[in-house]
N, C-alpha and C positions, 0 to 999 in steps of 0.2 A: 087062521091065516093060511095055513098049508092048503086047506080045502078050497078057499077062495082063489088062490093062485092056480091050483089044479084045474078048477072049473074054467079058468081063462087060458089053459094050455101051458102053464108054467110049472116047473118042478122047483119048489122052494126048499133049499138046503141050508140049514143053519148049523154051523160048526158048534160042537160041544163047548169049545172055549168061549164062544160068544155067550152061550147060556150061562156059563159060570160067571162071566164078567157082569152080565145083567143082574143075576141073582145077588152077587156081592154088592153091587150098587144099590139094589133095592133094600138089602139088609142094612147097609150103611145109612141110607136115607130114611129107613123105617117106613117105606111106602107099600110094602106087601105086594100082592098080586096086581094091583092097579099100576104100580111102578113097572112091573115086568111088561105088562101089556102096552103101556104108553111108550116105553122105550123101543120096543119092536115096531110099533105103529109109526112112530116118528121116523124111523130109518127106512121103513118100507113104503110109506105113503107116496112119496114122489115116484118110486118105481111103479107102484100100482096105477097111479094116474097116467103115467106114460105108456104102460104096457097093456092095460085092460082095454078091451074093445078093439084092439089092433089085430089084424089078421096075421098073427105069427105066434110061434110057441118057442119055448126055450127053458133055460135053467137060470135060476136066481140063487147065487151063492152069497151067504152072509158069513163073513169071517172077521177075525180080529187082526188088525194091522197096526203096529206101533201103539198098542193100547187103545185103539179106537175101532169102532164098528165100521166095517166097509161092506158095501153091497155091490156085487158085480152081476150084470145081466149078460147072458150069452145066448 
């Protein structure tokens, strides 16, 4: 995902706290790597559709806010 965003001119930054949160959920649900990928994809898909192919660049920060994954595009 980082590479895809970089090719479109965006720097994807995922906070370590987000990764811990996603891993904990995958372990709890026993989904393994597929659970990790699908969680990130679900949160970044709308951002990708809105940002890719547009003549601009920026930073996409993925963080944890009040226990929920938040995505901020700058």
